[in-house]
N, C-alpha and C positions, 0 to 999 in steps of 0.2 A: 504494500500500500504506500502511496506517496506520503512523504514526510513522517513515516514511522521508522524510528531507528531500529536497526537489527540489533538484537542483544546476544547473538551467538556468533562464534567464529570457528573456523575449521581449517584443515590443511587439505590440499588436493591429493587424492589417491590415484596412482597410475592405473590404467585399465589392466585387467587380467584376462587370460584366455577365454573363459566362458562368458565374460561380461566385457565387451570391447568399448566401454564408455568410461569416462572419468567418474570418480566417486569422491567422497570426503572421508576424512578420518580425524581423530583427536578433536572431537567436538567439545566445546567449552563456552562458557560465558565470555563476552568481551572482557579483556583485561581491565579496562577502565571501569566496568560495572561490577566486578566481583565483590566489592565491599558493600555495595548499596542494594543489590538485588537479592531477594529471598526466593529460593527455589523450593518448590513443594510439589505435592501430587494434587492434581485438580480433579 
């Protein structure tokens, strides 16, 4: 959505043989938000 800050970051994962597209790994909260965001189960 426009003007909504993403609160997650990740690293690019290289494609592998059965799945020939890029992926993501090491998902985490943005470094700047780790002190202010409460993560819970919704």
